[in-house]
C-alpha positions as CSV (number, residue, x, y, z in Angstrom):
1,M,-0.1,-0.1,0.0
2,T,2.9,2.4,0.7
3,E,4.3,1.6,-2.7
4,I,0.9,2.4,-4.3
5,E,0.6,5.6,-2.3
6,A,4.0,6.7,-3.7
7,W,3.4,5.6,-7.4
8,L,0.1,7.5,-7.3
9,C,1.9,10.6,-5.9
10,G,4.2,10.4,-9.0
11,V,1.4,9.9,-11.7
12,T,-0.5,12.9,-10.1
13,G,2.0,15.4,-8.9
14,Y,0.5,15.4,-5.5
15,D,2.4,14.9,-2.0
16,R,0.4,12.4,0.0
17,V,-2.2,10.0,-0.7
18,S,-5.1,8.3,1.4
19,L,-6.3,4.8,0.2
20,Q,-9.1,4.9,2.7
21,P,-12.0,6.1,0.4
22,N,-13.6,3.1,-1.3
23,A,-15.7,5.0,-3.8
24,G,-15.1,7.9,-5.9
25,S,-17.9,9.8,-4.3
26,Q,-16.0,9.0,-0.8
27,G,-12.9,10.4,-2.4
28,E,-14.6,13.6,-3.2
29,F,-16.1,14.1,0.4
30,A,-12.6,13.3,1.9
31,G,-10.9,15.7,-0.3
32,L,-13.6,18.4,0.4
33,M,-13.5,17.6,4.2
34,A,-9.8,18.2,3.7
35,V,-10.3,21.6,2.3
36,R,-12.9,22.5,4.9
37,S,-10.7,21.4,7.7
38,F,-7.8,23.5,6.3
39,H,-10.0,26.7,6.2
40,L,-11.3,26.0,9.7
41,A,-7.6,25.6,11.0
42,N,-6.6,28.9,9.4
43,G,-9.8,30.6,11.3
44,D,-11.4,31.1,7.7
45,L,-14.8,30.0,9.1
46,R,-16.9,31.8,6.5
47,R,-15.3,30.0,3.6
48,T,-18.1,27.7,2.8
49,V,-18.8,28.4,-0.9
50,C,-18.0,25.8,-3.5
51,L,-18.1,26.6,-7.1
52,I,-19.0,23.7,-9.4
53,P,-19.4,24.2,-13.2
54,S,-22.3,22.8,-14.8
55,S,-20.4,20.2,-16.7
56,A,-19.4,18.6,-13.5
57,H,-20.3,15.0,-12.2
58,G,-23.4,14.8,-10.2
59,T,-21.7,13.6,-7.1
60,N,-19.6,16.7,-6.8
61,A,-22.4,19.1,-5.6
62,A,-23.7,16.1,-3.2
63,S,-20.1,15.8,-1.8
64,A,-19.9,19.6,-1.3
65,V,-23.1,19.8,0.7
66,M,-22.1,16.7,2.9
67,A,-18.9,18.8,3.6
68,G,-20.9,21.6,5.1
69,M,-20.4,23.9,2.0
70,R,-22.7,25.7,-0.2
71,V,-22.9,25.2,-4.0
72,V,-22.8,27.9,-6.5
73,V,-22.9,26.8,-10.2
74,V,-20.5,28.1,-12.7
75,K,-21.8,28.3,-16.5
76,T,-20.5,26.3,-19.3
77,A,-19.1,28.0,-22.6
78,P,-20.3,27.0,-25.8
79,D,-17.5,24.8,-26.5
80,G,-18.0,22.8,-23.5
81,A,-15.4,24.3,-21.2
82,V,-15.9,26.3,-18.0
83,D,-17.1,29.9,-18.7
84,L,-14.1,31.8,-17.5
85,D,-16.0,35.3,-17.8
86,D,-18.8,33.6,-15.5
87,L,-16.2,32.4,-13.1
88,R,-14.4,35.5,-12.8
89,A,-17.7,37.0,-11.8
90,K,-18.6,34.3,-9.3
91,V,-15.1,34.5,-7.7
92,A,-15.5,38.3,-7.2
93,E,-18.9,37.8,-5.8
94,H,-17.8,35.3,-3.3
95,A,-14.2,36.1,-2.6
96,D,-14.6,36.4,1.2
97,T,-16.6,32.9,1.4
98,L,-15.0,31.0,-1.1
99,A,-13.8,27.4,-0.1
100,A,-13.2,25.7,-3.3
101,I,-13.9,25.0,-6.8
102,M,-14.7,21.4,-8.1
103,V,-13.6,21.0,-11.8
104,T,-13.3,17.8,-13.7
105,Y,-10.3,17.6,-16.1
106,P,-10.7,16.7,-18.9
107,S,-14.4,17.8,-18.5
108,T,-17.3,15.6,-18.6
109,H,-17.9,17.2,-21.9
110,G,-15.1,15.5,-23.2
111,V,-12.5,18.5,-23.8
112,F,-9.2,19.3,-22.3
113,E,-10.2,22.7,-20.4
114,E,-7.7,25.0,-22.0
115,G,-8.0,27.6,-19.3
116,I,-7.3,25.4,-16.5
117,T,-4.0,27.1,-15.1
118,E,-6.0,30.4,-15.3
119,L,-8.9,28.7,-13.5
120,C,-6.7,27.6,-10.5
121,E,-4.8,31.0,-10.4
122,L,-8.2,33.0,-10.1
123,V,-9.5,30.6,-7.3
124,H,-6.1,30.8,-5.3
125,R,-6.0,34.4,-5.4
126,A,-9.2,34.6,-3.8
127,G,-8.2,32.2,-1.2
128,G,-9.9,29.2,-2.4
129,Q,-8.7,25.6,-3.1
130,V,-8.9,23.9,-6.4
131,Y,-10.5,20.4,-6.2
132,V,-9.6,18.5,-9.7
133,D,-12.2,15.6,-10.1
134,G,-9.8,12.5,-11.1
135,A,-12.4,10.4,-12.7
136,N,-10.9,11.1,-16.1
137,L,-7.3,10.6,-15.1
138,N,-7.2,7.9,-17.8
139,A,-6.8,10.7,-20.3
140,L,-3.7,12.3,-18.3
141,M,-1.2,9.6,-17.0
142,G,2.3,10.4,-18.1
143,L,0.8,13.6,-20.0
144,A,-0.2,15.9,-17.2
145,Q,-0.3,15.8,-13.4
146,P,-3.0,17.9,-11.6
147,G,-1.0,18.7,-8.9
148,S,1.6,20.5,-11.1
149,F,-0.8,22.6,-13.0
150,G,-2.6,24.2,-10.0
151,A,-4.8,21.6,-8.4
152,D,-4.6,21.2,-4.5
153,V,-6.7,17.9,-4.2
154,S,-8.0,15.1,-6.4
155,H,-9.6,11.8,-6.0
156,L,-8.8,9.0,-8.2
157,N,-10.9,6.1,-9.5
158,L,-8.4,2.8,-9.1
159,H,-11.6,0.9,-10.2
160,K,-11.6,2.8,-13.7
161,T,-8.1,3.9,-14.2
162,F,-6.1,1.4,-12.6
163,A,-7.6,-2.0,-13.5
164,I,-9.8,-2.8,-10.5
165,P,-13.1,-3.9,-12.3
166,H,-15.5,-1.0,-12.8
167,G,-19.4,-1.5,-12.0
168,G,-21.3,-4.2,-10.5
169,G,-21.6,-2.3,-7.5
170,G,-18.1,-2.5,-6.2
171,P,-15.7,-2.9,-4.5
172,G,-14.3,0.5,-5.4
173,V,-11.4,2.4,-4.4
174,G,-11.4,6.1,-4.6
175,P,-8.1,7.4,-3.0
176,V,-7.9,11.1,-2.2
177,A,-4.5,12.9,-3.2
178,V,-3.5,16.3,-1.8
179,K,-0.8,18.7,-1.7
180,S,1.3,19.0,1.3
181,H,-0.7,21.8,3.1
182,L,-3.7,19.6,3.1
183,A,-2.0,16.4,4.1
184,P,-2.7,17.1,8.0
185,Y,-6.4,16.7,7.1
186,L,-6.3,13.2,5.3
187,P,-8.9,10.6,6.9
188,N,-7.4,8.7,9.8
189,H,-8.8,5.7,11.9
190,P,-9.4,5.3,15.5
191,L,-8.1,1.6,15.5
192,L,-5.0,2.1,13.6
193,P,-2.8,5.1,14.0
194,E,-0.7,4.7,11.0
195,A,-3.8,5.0,8.8
196,G,-3.7,8.9,8.9
197,P,-2.5,11.9,10.6
198,V,-3.8,12.7,14.2
199,T,-4.8,16.0,13.0
200,S,-7.7,14.7,10.8
201,Y,-11.3,15.0,11.2
202,G,-11.6,11.3,11.5
203,P,-12.4,8.2,9.2
204,I,-14.7,8.4,6.3
205,S,-14.7,4.4,5.9
206,A,-15.3,1.7,8.2
207,A,-11.8,0.0,7.3
208,P,-8.8,1.9,7.7
209,F,-7.4,1.2,4.3
210,G,-10.9,1.0,2.6
211,S,-11.0,-1.9,0.0
212,A,-7.6,-3.1,0.5
213,G,-8.4,-6.6,-0.6
214,V,-8.5,-5.7,-4.3
215,L,-5.4,-3.4,-3.8
216,P,-3.0,-5.8,-5.5
217,I,-4.7,-5.6,-8.7
218,T,-3.7,-1.9,-9.0
219,Y,-0.2,-2.8,-7.5
220,A,0.3,-5.2,-10.3
221,F,-1.2,-3.1,-13.0
222,I,1.2,-0.4,-12.2
223,A,4.3,-2.4,-11.6
224,M,3.8,-4.3,-15.1
225,M,2.8,-1.3,-17.0
226,G,5.6,1.1,-15.7
227,A,5.6,4.9,-16.2
228,E,5.8,4.3,-20.2
229,G,3.0,1.9,-20.3
230,L,0.8,4.0,-18.1
231,K,1.5,7.0,-20.7
232,E,0.6,4.8,-23.4
233,A,-2.7,3.5,-21.8
234,S,-3.6,7.5,-21.6
235,Q,-2.6,8.0,-25.4
236,A,-4.4,5.0,-26.4
237,A,-7.6,6.1,-24.5
238,V,-7.5,9.5,-26.1
239,L,-6.6,8.4,-29.5
240,S,-9.5,5.8,-29.4
241,A,-12.0,8.5,-28.5
242,N,-10.9,10.7,-31.4
243,Y,-10.8,7.7,-33.8
244,I,-14.6,7.1,-33.0
245,A,-15.3,10.8,-33.0
246,A,-14.0,11.0,-36.6
247,R,-15.5,7.9,-37.7
248,L,-18.9,8.8,-36.5
249,A,-18.9,12.6,-37.3
250,P,-20.3,12.1,-40.8
251,S,-23.4,10.4,-39.2
252,F,-23.9,12.3,-35.8
253,P,-22.7,15.6,-35.0
254,I,-20.0,15.5,-32.3
255,L,-21.2,18.0,-29.5
256,Y,-18.0,19.5,-28.2
257,T,-14.5,19.6,-29.4
258,G,-11.4,21.6,-28.5
259,A,-9.6,24.3,-30.5
260,N,-8.2,22.0,-33.0
261,G,-11.3,19.9,-33.7
262,L,-10.3,17.1,-31.2
263,V,-11.8,15.6,-28.0
264,A,-10.2,14.3,-25.0
265,H,-10.9,10.6,-23.8
266,E,-14.6,10.5,-24.6
267,C,-17.0,12.0,-27.2
268,I,-20.5,13.1,-26.7
269,V,-22.5,12.3,-29.9
270,D,-25.5,14.5,-30.2
271,L,-28.6,12.8,-31.2
272,R,-31.1,15.4,-30.9
273,P,-31.1,16.5,-34.6
274,L,-31.7,12.8,-35.6
275,T,-34.6,12.9,-33.2
276,K,-35.9,15.9,-34.8
277,Q,-35.4,14.7,-38.4
278,T,-36.7,11.1,-37.9
279,G,-38.4,10.8,-34.6
280,V,-35.7,8.2,-33.5
281,T,-34.8,9.0,-30.0
282,V,-31.6,8.3,-27.7
283,D,-33.6,5.3,-26.1
284,D,-34.2,3.8,-29.4
285,V,-30.5,4.0,-30.6
286,A,-29.4,2.7,-27.0
287,K,-31.7,-0.2,-27.3
288,R,-31.1,-1.0,-30.9
289,L,-27.3,-1.2,-30.1
290,I,-28.2,-4.4,-27.9
291,D,-29.3,-6.0,-31.0
292,Y,-25.8,-5.5,-32.4
293,G,-24.4,-6.9,-29.2
294,F,-23.3,-3.8,-27.2
295,H,-24.3,-2.3,-24.0
296,A,-25.1,1.5,-24.7
297,P,-22.7,4.1,-23.8
298,T,-23.6,6.7,-21.1
299,M,-27.1,8.0,-22.3
300,S,-28.3,11.6,-21.6
301,F,-25.4,12.6,-19.5
302,P,-24.1,15.2,-19.3
303,V,-26.3,16.1,-22.0
304,A,-30.0,15.2,-22.6
305,G,-30.6,13.4,-25.9
306,T,-26.8,12.6,-26.4
307,L,-24.7,9.4,-26.0
308,M,-21.1,9.9,-24.3
309,I,-18.8,7.4,-25.5
310,E,-15.7,6.7,-23.6
311,P,-13.8,3.7,-25.2
312,T,-10.8,3.9,-22.7
313,E,-7.6,2.1,-23.5
314,S,-8.9,-1.7,-23.4
315,E,-10.9,-2.0,-26.5
316,S,-8.9,-3.3,-29.6
317,L,-9.3,-1.4,-32.9
318,A,-11.4,-4.3,-34.2
319,E,-14.0,-3.9,-31.4
320,V,-13.9,0.0,-31.8
321,D,-14.6,-0.7,-35.7
322,R,-17.5,-2.9,-34.7
323,F,-19.0,-0.4,-32.8
324,C,-18.7,2.5,-35.2
325,E,-20.2,0.3,-37.8
326,A,-22.9,-0.5,-35.6
327,M,-23.6,3.1,-35.0
328,I,-23.3,4.0,-38.5
329,A,-25.6,1.1,-39.5
330,I,-28.1,2.4,-36.9
331,R,-28.1,5.8,-38.7
332,G,-29.0,4.2,-42.0
333,E,-32.0,2.5,-40.2
334,A,-33.0,5.8,-39.0
335,D,-32.9,7.2,-42.4
336,R,-35.0,4.6,-43.7
337,V,-37.6,5.5,-41.0
338,A,-37.3,9.1,-42.1
339,A,-37.8,8.1,-45.9
340,G,-41.2,6.2,-44.9
341,E,-39.8,2.6,-45.7
342,W,-40.7,1.8,-42.1
343,P,-43.5,3.5,-39.9
344,S,-42.3,5.7,-37.2
345,D,-44.1,3.5,-34.6
346,D,-43.1,0.0,-36.1
347,N,-39.5,-0.1,-37.1
348,P,-36.4,-2.0,-35.6
349,L,-35.3,0.9,-33.7
350,R,-38.6,1.6,-32.0
351,H,-38.9,-2.3,-30.9
352,A,-35.5,-2.9,-30.1
353,P,-34.2,-5.0,-28.2
354,H,-35.5,-8.2,-30.0
355,T,-35.7,-11.4,-27.7
356,L,-35.4,-14.8,-28.8
357,A,-39.1,-15.5,-27.8
358,R,-40.2,-12.6,-29.8
359,V,-38.2,-13.2,-33.1
360,T,-39.1,-17.0,-33.0
361,A,-42.8,-16.5,-32.3
362,S,-45.2,-18.1,-34.6
363,E,-46.5,-14.6,-35.6
364,W,-44.6,-12.0,-36.9
365,S,-46.5,-8.6,-38.2
366,H,-43.7,-6.1,-38.4
367,P,-42.8,-4.4,-41.9
368,Y,-39.3,-5.7,-41.4
369,S,-37.9,-9.0,-41.4
370,R,-36.8,-11.2,-38.2
371,E,-33.4,-11.3,-39.8
372,V,-33.3,-7.4,-39.8
373,A,-34.6,-7.6,-36.2
374,A,-32.0,-10.0,-34.6
375,F,-29.1,-10.4,-37.0
376,P,-28.7,-6.5,-38.4
377,A,-25.9,-5.4,-40.4
378,G,-22.7,-6.8,-39.5
379,L,-24.1,-9.8,-37.5
380,A,-23.7,-12.9,-39.7
381,L,-26.2,-15.6,-39.4
382,G,-25.2,-19.2,-38.0
383,A,-23.1,-19.9,-34.9
384,V,-20.0,-21.0,-36.7
385,G,-18.1,-20.6,-39.9
386,A,-16.0,-17.6,-41.5
387,G,-17.4,-14.2,-40.4
388,A,-19.9,-15.7,-38.1
389,R,-20.3,-13.7,-34.8
390,D,-21.6,-14.8,-31.4
391,K,-25.2,-13.6,-31.0
392,Y,-26.2,-11.9,-27.7
393,W,-29.7,-12.4,-26.8
394,P,-31.4,-9.8,-24.6
395,S,-33.5,-11.3,-21.4
396,S,-36.3,-8.7,-22.1
397,A,-37.5,-6.5,-24.8
398,R,-38.2,-2.6,-24.3
399,I,-39.8,-1.6,-20.8
400,D,-41.1,1.6,-19.7
401,G,-38.1,2.6,-17.5
402,A,-39.7,5.9,-16.5
403,F,-42.8,4.1,-15.3
404,G,-40.6,1.6,-13.5
405,D,-38.8,4.2,-11.8
406,R,-42.0,5.9,-10.5
407,N,-43.9,2.8,-9.5
408,L,-42.3,0.4,-7.3
409,V,-43.5,-3.2,-7.4
410,C,-41.8,-5.5,-5.1
411,S,-42.5,-9.2,-4.9
412,C,-41.2,-10.3,-1.6
413,P,-41.9,-14.0,-1.2
414,P,-41.7,-15.5,2.5
415,V,-38.3,-16.8,3.4
416,D,-39.5,-20.4,3.9
417,S,-40.6,-20.3,0.2
418,Y,-36.7,-20.4,-0.7
419,G,-36.4,-23.8,1.0
420,E,-39.2,-25.2,-1.1
């Protein structure tokens, strides 16, 4: 664990790391508690305002409120970056009460904030601290260090950037990394003095080193990759995202790009013009991707009606191409709806995903074939043979997700029924 902490300091440019937080959100909370404790130790009791750009991760605001801060939202510029003019106005307005700013770099909009150093300087001049959300560190390893371009604190997602499996409810590891002046306020633990400094506010997780059982995965990942390997991983992540953006741009607008027309580690595909032209919604595209064998990318975040695609460094070129071809084919299907070949309420997009039970039913009343439904372009028929692909069959067809969210139905059989 000591080696991991040292390695993470080297990657990020910070001075100290605590491995205690066992989620990214907990890392945020620990980092902001360090900032709050720092201000209290300096007698700045009034510094409770936390500036958060509208492009930030949703947990940022929740973490700030839990840490006893008041959230003030900063606008987003047309290119997806933080609106520096609005930031200057908000900093001036709250100069005496400014505690921190939380900014994601690269941003959730998939762009590198070109004004990040100026942003840091503006907040520091007003007496605030800079929190850089490290959820997107997979775009920075070996390329840029938050602790070197002006940030005071970040959390990292070892369950995303450093090989611990991501998703499925955990276990996550969201360590918090800080510059030396915040180190006295990292979390500690009452049962293990070496878990943190005595000047801390206390623990934020039940265990002194969080999800310690999965740390060997990150240890092995960094040890085998080395500095050059970590850098190459970030380069591959950025390259993959830009490759996808370039391939999909003729079919779908890319919502945000940097000054040179490039994105960072992810790109936002804007489906709103497609919906306006054809009636095909972001839900239709997401569900149709299942028929092509893909779990849909992040949908309607951070912008409603869009797909946020983040390939990371782990996908092969063949798999990235397969995804791009599926998206392009879906665009072609939407064009057939717009041309009137398929009705707007009865087409393979609107009824996706198609289950095995539905495709093999004795009756088929749709104006498109069963083959189009279950084996769309790029999916060869048959289980074996040249060019054949495995077919993923979804367990359920389209559901009314919004209705389900608003109407909880719980089937809770008695415990003794399990014995039967």
